[in-house]
OpenMM code with the backbone's topology and positions (N, CA, C; nanometers):
from openmm import Vec3, app, unit

residues = "MET THR LYS GLU LEU GLU SER ARG LEU ILE GLN ARG THR GLU ARG ALA ARG ASN GLN GLY TYR PHE TYR GLN LEU GLU MET GLU SER GLY VAL LYS GLU MET GLY LEU VAL PRO ALA ASN SER GLY PRO LYS LYS ASP THR GLY ARG LEU PHE GLU GLY ILE GLU PHE THR ILE THR VAL GLN GLY GLU TYR ARG GLN ILE LEU ASP PHE VAL GLY ARG LEU GLU SER GLY GLU HIS PHE TYR ARG LEU VAL SER ALA SER MET SER ARG LEU GLU GLY GLY SER ALA SER ALA PRO GLY SER LEU LEU SER LEU THR THR THR VAL GLN LEU LEU GLY LEU PRO".split()
positions = [
    Vec3(-2.7257, 0.5402, 0.7255),
    Vec3(-2.5892, 0.5926, 0.6302),
    Vec3(-2.4781, 0.4939, 0.7001),
    Vec3(-2.5250, 0.4807, 0.8799),
    Vec3(-2.3966, 0.4222, 0.9443),
    Vec3(-2.4571, 0.2857, 0.9172),
    Vec3(-2.5530, 0.2385, 0.9125),
    Vec3(-2.5355, 0.0456, 0.8846),
    Vec3(-2.4523, 0.0154, 0.7147),
    Vec3(-2.5117, 0.0886, 0.6584),
    Vec3(-2.4409, 0.0925, 0.4939),
    Vec3(-2.2890, 0.0986, 0.5289),
    Vec3(-2.2034, 0.2233, 0.6009),
    Vec3(-2.0422, 0.2258, 0.6357),
    Vec3(-1.9930, 0.0904, 0.6937),
    Vec3(-2.0911, 0.0489, 0.8326),
    Vec3(-2.0602, -0.0836, 0.8970),
    Vec3(-2.0358, -0.1926, 0.8294),
    Vec3(-2.1107, -0.2024, 0.6692),
    Vec3(-2.1508, -0.3141, 0.6427),
    Vec3(-2.0498, -0.3491, 0.5610),
    Vec3(-1.9575, -0.2544, 0.5630),
    Vec3(-1.8328, -0.2656, 0.4357),
    Vec3(-1.6966, -0.2262, 0.5163),
    Vec3(-1.7550, -0.2170, 0.6603),
    Vec3(-1.5987, -0.2882, 0.7464),
    Vec3(-1.6092, -0.4333, 0.7880),
    Vec3(-1.4301, -0.4779, 0.7768),
    Vec3(-1.4520, -0.6329, 0.8342),
    Vec3(-1.4049, -0.6195, 0.9663),
    Vec3(-1.4054, -0.7463, 1.0294),
    Vec3(-1.3585, -0.7548, 1.1783),
    Vec3(-1.1971, -0.8478, 1.1685),
    Vec3(-1.1348, -0.8227, 1.2092),
    Vec3(-0.9435, -0.8524, 1.2517),
    Vec3(-1.0529, -1.0018, 1.2827),
    Vec3(-1.1166, -1.0251, 1.3999),
    Vec3(-1.1258, -1.1726, 1.4649),
    Vec3(-1.1745, -1.2772, 1.3419),
    Vec3(-1.2515, -1.1938, 1.2236),
    Vec3(-1.3085, -1.3168, 1.1405),
    Vec3(-1.2428, -1.3146, 1.0087),
    Vec3(-1.1458, -1.4097, 1.0243),
    Vec3(-1.0488, -1.4504, 0.9578),
    Vec3(-1.0819, -1.5326, 0.8230),
    Vec3(-1.1761, -1.6017, 0.8590),
    Vec3(-1.2313, -1.7229, 0.7269),
    Vec3(-1.3465, -1.6370, 0.6307),
    Vec3(-1.3659, -1.5505, 0.7016),
    Vec3(-1.5134, -1.4556, 0.6268),
    Vec3(-1.4137, -1.3528, 0.5488),
    Vec3(-1.2905, -1.3148, 0.6214),
    Vec3(-1.1808, -1.1678, 0.5379),
    Vec3(-1.1288, -1.2744, 0.4372),
    Vec3(-1.0775, -1.4230, 0.4377),
    Vec3(-1.0157, -1.4468, 0.2998),
    Vec3(-1.1241, -1.5190, 0.2223),
    Vec3(-1.2336, -1.5696, 0.2643),
    Vec3(-1.3377, -1.5699, 0.1482),
    Vec3(-1.3543, -1.4378, 0.0486),
    Vec3(-1.3612, -1.3491, 0.1350),
    Vec3(-1.3594, -1.2417, 0.0558),
    Vec3(-1.2919, -1.2037, -0.0558),
    Vec3(-1.1286, -1.2384, -0.0441),
    Vec3(-1.0341, -1.2658, -0.1635),
    Vec3(-1.0221, -1.3958, -0.2664),
    Vec3(-1.0908, -1.4628, -0.1804),
    Vec3(-1.1142, -1.5783, -0.2750),
    Vec3(-1.2351, -1.5754, -0.3647),
    Vec3(-1.3694, -1.4768, -0.3356),
    Vec3(-1.3990, -1.4599, -0.4152),
    Vec3(-1.3890, -1.3837, -0.5057),
    Vec3(-1.3378, -1.2673, -0.5103),
    Vec3(-1.2358, -1.1895, -0.6072),
    Vec3(-1.1574, -1.2997, -0.7102),
    Vec3(-1.0973, -1.3871, -0.6351),
    Vec3(-1.0087, -1.4785, -0.7412),
    Vec3(-1.1427, -1.5681, -0.8010),
    Vec3(-1.2241, -1.6173, -0.7595),
    Vec3(-1.3356, -1.6902, -0.8604),
    Vec3(-1.3493, -1.5486, -0.9604),
    Vec3(-1.4009, -1.4949, -0.9444),
    Vec3(-1.4929, -1.3704, -1.0249),
    Vec3(-1.4005, -1.3339, -1.1326),
    Vec3(-1.2330, -1.3304, -1.1207),
    Vec3(-1.1862, -1.2981, -1.2203),
    Vec3(-1.0908, -1.3323, -1.2622),
    Vec3(-1.1325, -1.4949, -1.2298),
    Vec3(-1.0119, -1.6284, -1.3121),
    Vec3(-0.9002, -1.5783, -1.3082),
    Vec3(-0.8257, -1.5195, -1.1808),
    Vec3(-0.7243, -1.5413, -1.1697),
    Vec3(-0.7073, -1.6634, -1.1119),
    Vec3(-0.5331, -1.7137, -1.0536),
    Vec3(-0.5370, -1.7882, -0.9877),
    Vec3(-0.4461, -1.7441, -0.8583),
    Vec3(-0.5047, -1.7703, -0.6982),
    Vec3(-0.4935, -1.7084, -0.5931),
    Vec3(-0.3511, -1.8127, -0.5522),
    Vec3(-0.1764, -1.7424, -0.4904),
    Vec3(-0.1520, -1.8581, -0.4734),
    Vec3(-0.0337, -1.8419, -0.3376),
    Vec3(-0.1076, -1.7358, -0.2845),
    Vec3(-0.0424, -1.7067, -0.1302),
    Vec3(-0.1442, -1.6081, -0.1094),
    Vec3(-0.1982, -1.6249, 0.0381),
    Vec3(-0.3035, -1.5187, 0.1251),
    Vec3(-0.2392, -1.5024, 0.2438),
    Vec3(-0.1744, -1.3370, 0.2818),
    Vec3(-0.1490, -1.3955, 0.4636),
    Vec3(-0.1517, -1.2726, 0.5024),
    Vec3(-0.2543, -1.3260, 0.5945),
    Vec3(-0.2906, -1.1424, 0.6576),
    Vec3(-0.1487, -1.0728, 0.7451),
    Vec3(-0.1368, -0.9940, 0.6974),
    Vec3(0.0129, -0.9575, 0.7437),
    Vec3(0.0485, -0.8920, 0.8804),
    Vec3(-0.1052, -0.8547, 0.9590),
    Vec3(-0.1010, -0.8294, 1.0903),
    Vec3(-0.1958, -0.8766, 1.1444),
    Vec3(-0.1669, -1.0439, 1.1928),
    Vec3(-0.3049, -1.0767, 1.2517),
    Vec3(-0.3068, -1.0618, 1.4154),
    Vec3(-0.2441, -0.9864, 1.4468),
    Vec3(-0.2476, -1.0099, 1.6160),
    Vec3(-0.2988, -0.8716, 1.6533),
    Vec3(-0.3708, -0.8517, 1.7556),
    Vec3(-0.4454, -0.7711, 1.8250),
    Vec3(-0.3439, -0.6814, 1.8713),
    Vec3(-0.4513, -0.5356, 1.7947),
    Vec3(-0.3807, -0.4346, 1.8048),
    Vec3(-0.3606, -0.3504, 1.9797),
    Vec3(-0.2566, -0.2715, 1.9794),
    Vec3(-0.2434, -0.2700, 2.1227),
    Vec3(-0.3269, -0.0624, 2.1151),
    Vec3(-0.3201, -0.0075, 2.0371),
    Vec3(-0.4262, 0.1143, 2.0599),
    Vec3(-0.5573, 0.0905, 2.0474),
    Vec3(-0.6107, 0.1118, 2.1510),
    Vec3(-0.7606, 0.0284, 2.1237),
    Vec3(-0.8778, 0.1526, 2.1475),
    Vec3(-0.8095, 0.2918, 2.1146),
    Vec3(-0.8645, 0.3811, 2.1449),
    Vec3(-0.9604, 0.4099, 1.9878),
    Vec3(-0.8614, 0.4107, 1.8845),
    Vec3(-0.9872, 0.3793, 1.7632),
    Vec3(-1.0384, 0.3417, 1.7280),
    Vec3(-1.0853, 0.4430, 1.6424),
    Vec3(-1.2775, 0.3429, 1.5822),
    Vec3(-1.2565, 0.2386, 1.5244),
    Vec3(-1.1500, 0.2580, 1.4071),
    Vec3(-1.1306, 0.1831, 1.2701),
    Vec3(-0.9278, 0.1778, 1.3158),
    Vec3(-0.9861, 0.0657, 1.1811),
    Vec3(-0.8054, -0.0002, 1.1523),
    Vec3(-0.8198, -0.0445, 1.0137),
    Vec3(-0.6815, -0.0206, 0.9826),
    Vec3(-0.5965, -0.0599, 0.8489),
    Vec3(-0.5782, -0.2379, 0.8558),
    Vec3(-0.6413, -0.3370, 0.8483),
    Vec3(-0.6238, -0.4722, 0.8245),
    Vec3(-0.5708, -0.5426, 0.7002),
    Vec3(-0.4374, -0.5204, 0.7301),
    Vec3(-0.3553, -0.5967, 0.6233),
    Vec3(-0.3591, -0.7381, 0.5856),
    Vec3(-0.3298, -0.7466, 0.4239),
    Vec3(-0.3199, -0.8447, 0.3899),
    Vec3(-0.2048, -0.8447, 0.2658),
    Vec3(-0.1362, -0.9690, 0.2558),
    Vec3(-0.0369, -0.9874, 0.0934),
    Vec3(-0.0954, -1.0854, 0.0526),
    Vec3(-0.1543, -1.0337, -0.0930),
    Vec3(-0.1794, -1.1406, -0.1725),
    Vec3(-0.1273, -1.1609, -0.2856),
    Vec3(-0.0715, -1.3069, -0.3482),
    Vec3(-0.0295, -1.3275, -0.4838),
    Vec3(-0.1168, -1.4106, -0.5381),
    Vec3(-0.1407, -1.3122, -0.6892),
    Vec3(-0.2378, -1.3960, -0.7921),
    Vec3(-0.1397, -1.3845, -0.9536),
    Vec3(-0.1653, -1.5259, -0.9667),
    Vec3(-0.1425, -1.5670, -1.1285),
    Vec3(-0.2473, -1.5676, -1.1885),
    Vec3(-0.2183, -1.4713, -1.3602),
    Vec3(-0.3442, -1.4797, -1.4589),
    Vec3(-0.2877, -1.4037, -1.5684),
    Vec3(-0.3629, -1.4356, -1.6467),
    Vec3(-0.3580, -1.3383, -1.8001),
    Vec3(-0.3704, -1.1780, -1.7314),
    Vec3(-0.2700, -1.0705, -1.8257),
    Vec3(-0.3082, -0.9588, -1.7550),
    Vec3(-0.4107, -0.8840, -1.7793),
    Vec3(-0.5343, -0.9139, -1.8484),
    Vec3(-0.6808, -0.8988, -1.8710),
    Vec3(-0.7611, -0.9444, -1.7193),
    Vec3(-0.7513, -1.0643, -1.6920),
    Vec3(-0.7615, -1.1489, -1.5357),
    Vec3(-0.6902, -1.0361, -1.4631),
    Vec3(-0.5471, -1.0302, -1.4259),
    Vec3(-0.4921, -0.9662, -1.3068),
    Vec3(-0.5634, -0.8041, -1.3389),
    Vec3(-0.5970, -0.7361, -1.4529),
    Vec3(-0.6593, -0.6210, -1.4542),
    Vec3(-0.7989, -0.6238, -1.4077),
    Vec3(-0.8443, -0.7394, -1.4169),
    Vec3(-1.0030, -0.7460, -1.3674),
    Vec3(-1.0018, -0.7948, -1.2241),
    Vec3(-0.8838, -0.8712, -1.1925),
    Vec3(-0.8906, -0.9020, -1.0229),
    Vec3(-0.8747, -0.7297, -0.9677),
    Vec3(-0.7680, -0.6485, -0.9846),
    Vec3(-0.7418, -0.5403, -0.9069),
    Vec3(-0.8767, -0.4268, -0.9468),
    Vec3(-0.9452, -0.4593, -1.0698),
    Vec3(-1.0744, -0.3828, -1.0875),
    Vec3(-1.1935, -0.3926, -0.9409),
    Vec3(-1.2098, -0.5318, -0.9246),
    Vec3(-1.2675, -0.5980, -0.8276),
    Vec3(-1.2251, -0.5186, -0.6948),
    Vec3(-1.1107, -0.5355, -0.7045),
    Vec3(-1.1077, -0.4754, -0.5527),
    Vec3(-1.0957, -0.3334, -0.5308),
    Vec3(-1.0752, -0.2693, -0.5771),
    Vec3(-1.1204, -0.1220, -0.6125),
    Vec3(-1.2718, -0.0756, -0.6136),
    Vec3(-1.3401, -0.1494, -0.6537),
    Vec3(-1.4875, -0.1187, -0.6785),
    Vec3(-1.5390, -0.2277, -0.5902),
    Vec3(-1.4629, -0.2992, -0.4804),
    Vec3(-1.5097, -0.4199, -0.3594),
    Vec3(-1.6315, -0.3610, -0.2810),
    Vec3(-1.7074, -0.4532, -0.1644),
    Vec3(-1.7601, -0.3923, -0.0870),
    Vec3(-1.6886, -0.3690, 0.0215),
    Vec3(-1.5270, -0.3748, 0.0470),
    Vec3(-1.5125, -0.3242, 0.1714),
    Vec3(-1.3828, -0.2417, 0.0978),
    Vec3(-1.3769, -0.1071, 0.1933),
    Vec3(-1.3706, -0.0170, 0.1601),
    Vec3(-1.1622, -0.0645, 0.1701),
    Vec3(-1.0505, -0.0160, 0.0496),
    Vec3(-0.9502, -0.0424, 0.1232),
    Vec3(-0.8611, 0.0563, 0.0717),
    Vec3(-0.7298, -0.0026, 0.1033),
    Vec3(-0.5717, 0.0975, 0.0737),
    Vec3(-0.4642, 0.0147, 0.0257),
    Vec3(-0.4321, 0.0869, -0.1061),
    Vec3(-0.3469, -0.0153, -0.1437),
    Vec3(-0.1813, 0.0077, -0.0909),
    Vec3(-0.1125, -0.0371, -0.0384),
    Vec3(0.0521, -0.0554, 0.0193),
    Vec3(0.1346, -0.0643, -0.0660),
    Vec3(0.0824, -0.1723, -0.1174),
    Vec3(0.2129, -0.2057, -0.2493),
    Vec3(0.2008, -0.3164, -0.3402),
    Vec3(0.2453, -0.3232, -0.4162),
    Vec3(0.2219, -0.3680, -0.5687),
    Vec3(0.3394, -0.3902, -0.6513),
    Vec3(0.3387, -0.5204, -0.6445),
    Vec3(0.4505, -0.6107, -0.7762),
    Vec3(0.4047, -0.6807, -0.8864),
    Vec3(0.4849, -0.6427, -1.0148),
    Vec3(0.4184, -0.7265, -1.0858),
    Vec3(0.5250, -0.7205, -1.2046),
    Vec3(0.5208, -0.9080, -1.2310),
    Vec3(0.6382, -1.0175, -1.3052),
    Vec3(0.5370, -1.0811, -1.3896),
    Vec3(0.6401, -1.0887, -1.4816),
    Vec3(0.5935, -1.2020, -1.6184),
    Vec3(0.6464, -1.3166, -1.5882),
    Vec3(0.5936, -1.3753, -1.5771),
    Vec3(0.6330, -1.5478, -1.5241),
    Vec3(0.7712, -1.6098, -1.6479),
    Vec3(0.8303, -1.7166, -1.5974),
    Vec3(0.9646, -1.7395, -1.6839),
    Vec3(0.8848, -1.8357, -1.7839),
    Vec3(0.9617, -1.8361, -1.9300),
    Vec3(0.8816, -1.8797, -2.0700),
    Vec3(0.8131, -1.8172, -2.1102),
    Vec3(0.7335, -1.7057, -2.0805),
    Vec3(0.6009, -1.6026, -2.1350),
    Vec3(0.6364, -1.4990, -2.2097),
    Vec3(0.5811, -1.3779, -2.2670),
    Vec3(0.6200, -1.3008, -2.3552),
    Vec3(0.5410, -1.2314, -2.3109),
    Vec3(0.5861, -1.0615, -2.2465),
    Vec3(0.4834, -0.9997, -2.2039),
    Vec3(0.3625, -0.9393, -2.3124),
    Vec3(0.3731, -0.9828, -2.4409),
    Vec3(0.2986, -0.9163, -2.5160),
    Vec3(0.1959, -1.0855, -2.6021),
    Vec3(0.2734, -1.1704, -2.5789),
    Vec3(0.1940, -1.2735, -2.6226),
    Vec3(0.0747, -1.2913, -2.5890),
    Vec3(-0.0338, -1.3089, -2.6921),
    Vec3(-0.1924, -1.4023, -2.5748),
    Vec3(-0.1865, -1.4596, -2.4877),
    Vec3(-0.1748, -1.4848, -2.3671),
    Vec3(-0.2388, -1.5993, -2.2655),
    Vec3(-0.0890, -1.6153, -2.1945),
    Vec3(0.0031, -1.4913, -2.2128),
    Vec3(0.1304, -1.5523, -2.1434),
    Vec3(0.0744, -1.4731, -1.9561),
    Vec3(0.1508, -1.5656, -1.8790),
    Vec3(0.0544, -1.5839, -1.7268),
    Vec3(0.2108, -1.4373, -1.6426),
    Vec3(0.0910, -1.3243, -1.5689),
    Vec3(0.2005, -1.2716, -1.5216),
    Vec3(0.1399, -1.2748, -1.3676),
    Vec3(0.2690, -1.2695, -1.3068),
    Vec3(0.1944, -1.2702, -1.1238),
    Vec3(0.2187, -1.1083, -1.0314),
    Vec3(0.0966, -1.0999, -0.9988),
    Vec3(0.0434, -1.0169, -0.9067),
    Vec3(0.1338, -1.0082, -0.7624),
    Vec3(0.1899, -0.9465, -0.6736),
    Vec3(0.1759, -0.9529, -0.5116),
    Vec3(0.1426, -0.7971, -0.4711),
    Vec3(0.0451, -0.8067, -0.4034),
    Vec3(0.0316, -0.6783, -0.3345),
    Vec3(-0.0536, -0.7025, -0.2053),
    Vec3(-0.0306, -0.5778, -0.1477),
    Vec3(-0.0323, -0.5430, 0.0251),
    Vec3(-0.1607, -0.4478, 0.0277),
    Vec3(-0.2438, -0.5316, 0.0682),
    Vec3(-0.3700, -0.3829, 0.1143),
    Vec3(-0.3786, -0.3829, 0.2568),
    Vec3(-0.4626, -0.2908, 0.2809),
    Vec3(-0.5293, -0.2871, 0.4397),
    Vec3(-0.6733, -0.2389, 0.4026),
    Vec3(-0.7793, -0.3282, 0.4349),
    Vec3(-0.8994, -0.3322, 0.4518),
    Vec3(-0.9515, -0.2384, 0.5343),
    Vec3(-1.0479, -0.1832, 0.5813),
    Vec3(-1.0781, -0.0920, 0.6676),
    Vec3(-1.1716, -0.1898, 0.7752),
    Vec3(-1.1569, -0.1735, 0.9021),
    Vec3(-1.2079, -0.2511, 1.0117),
    Vec3(-1.2127, -0.2401, 1.1192),
    Vec3(-1.2857, -0.2789, 1.1946),
    Vec3(-1.3143, -0.2822, 1.3509),
    Vec3(-1.1918, -0.3213, 1.3994),
    Vec3(-1.1613, -0.2942, 1.5340),
    Vec3(-1.0298, -0.3732, 1.6251),
    Vec3(-1.0513, -0.4735, 1.6670),
] * unit.nanometer
topology = app.Topology()
chain = topology.addChain("A")
for resn in residues:
    res = topology.addResidue(resn, chain)
    for name in ("N", "CA", "C"):
        topology.addAtom(name, app.Element.getBySymbol(name[0]), res)
């Protein structure tokens, strides 16, 4: 059981692997990633904790169903996550009800990881 739990944790120092997780979600859901920023990339001073939330802010664009699929894949993904904030808007020139209209989602999440 411990191995299963540990396999779902990320490590702060594995930046490329962590970003690859979001790129995989992008590819599977069909959204277009517009920005991915590790929000707290520096080392933490409190080394007494076993786990920590490693924060990322990601902006994606896509149709409503693609955005919904992206969020669903994030929720049921291989890593434990916590939603910190989310904001969605319709891109200029589109109609929210028109098929194919593009939306933008900016979300900040924390993935559970090792310090």
